[in-house]
Structure formats: C-alpha cells, structure tokens
C-alpha positions as CSV (number, residue, x, y, z in Angstrom):
1,M,0.1,0.0,0.0
2,I,1.1,3.5,-0.6
3,F,1.3,6.0,2.1
4,K,1.7,9.8,2.1
5,V,3.8,10.9,5.2
6,L,3.4,14.7,5.9
7,Y,6.1,15.8,8.0
8,Q,8.5,18.7,9.4
9,E,12.3,18.5,8.7
10,N,13.0,18.1,12.2
11,T,11.5,17.7,15.8
12,K,13.3,21.1,17.1
13,S,11.0,23.6,15.6
14,N,7.2,24.1,15.9
15,P,5.2,22.9,13.1
16,K,4.1,25.5,10.4
17,R,2.1,24.6,7.3
18,E,4.2,26.3,4.8
19,F,7.1,24.1,5.9
20,T,5.3,20.8,5.8
21,N,6.9,18.3,3.5
22,A,5.6,14.9,1.8
23,L,7.2,11.9,1.1
24,Y,5.4,8.5,-0.3
25,L,6.4,5.2,1.0
26,D,5.4,1.8,-0.2
27,C,4.9,-0.4,3.1
28,E,2.5,-3.0,4.2
29,T,1.2,-0.8,7.2
30,E,1.1,2.6,8.4
31,V,2.8,1.1,11.6
32,E,5.6,0.2,9.2
33,A,5.9,3.6,7.4
34,R,6.2,5.1,10.8
35,E,8.8,3.1,11.8
36,L,10.7,3.5,8.8
37,V,10.5,7.2,9.0
38,D,11.3,7.3,12.7
39,K,14.3,5.0,12.3
40,N,16.1,6.8,9.3
41,T,15.3,10.4,9.8
42,D,14.8,13.4,12.2
43,H,11.5,14.2,10.7
44,N,8.4,15.2,12.8
45,I,5.7,13.3,11.4
46,E,2.5,15.2,11.4
47,F,0.1,12.7,9.7
48,I,0.4,9.3,7.6
49,E,-2.4,8.9,5.1
50,P,-3.0,5.8,3.2
51,L,-3.7,6.4,-0.6
52,E,-5.8,4.3,-2.6
53,G,-8.5,4.7,-5.3
54,N,-9.1,8.3,-6.4
55,H,-6.7,9.8,-3.9
56,L,-3.9,7.7,-5.2
57,A,-4.8,8.5,-8.8
58,Y,-4.6,12.1,-8.2
59,E,-1.4,11.9,-6.6
60,Q,0.0,9.9,-9.4
61,K,-1.4,12.5,-11.9
62,S,0.1,15.3,-10.3
63,Q,3.5,13.8,-10.6
64,I,4.6,14.8,-7.3
65,L,4.4,11.3,-6.2
66,K,8.0,9.7,-6.0
67,L,7.6,6.3,-4.2
68,R,10.3,5.4,-1.6
69,S,10.7,1.8,0.0
70,L,12.4,0.0,2.5
71,N,15.3,-0.7,0.2
72,N,16.0,2.9,-1.2
73,Y,15.0,5.3,1.5
74,E,16.7,8.7,1.3
C-alpha cells in the first residue's frame, strides 16, 4: 500500500503549515511507514495517510508522487 507521510524537517521547531513536506512510501502498514521514517530520519511526522483509489490516482497524476521503499529510503 502507498502511504503519504506529511512531516516537518526536524523535531526541534514548531510545525508550520508552509514548511510541511510530503514523502511517499510503499509499505505494508501505517505502523511500518512510521517506524521507517522514525528510524531513518529526524522528521517530525504530522500525519500518515493511506492512498488508494481516487486519492492515489490524483497524486500520481500530479507527478509529485515519488515512491520510497524500505530498500531505497533517502
């Protein structure tokens, strides 16, 4: 399943909407996506959203969606 992770660059500053970033992960569960981000980054996770159906199609059409997986997380 594809998950959209909304995050701030680090946990040191207060979240501000204009600095929110997104990354997309191909994981089995939301818990796995959260663990991957927590383990490999200093990101402050705001929200994790599963993408499917029309939401997934929209993100793919916008060409913003770049998948990250467990093997090539950057």
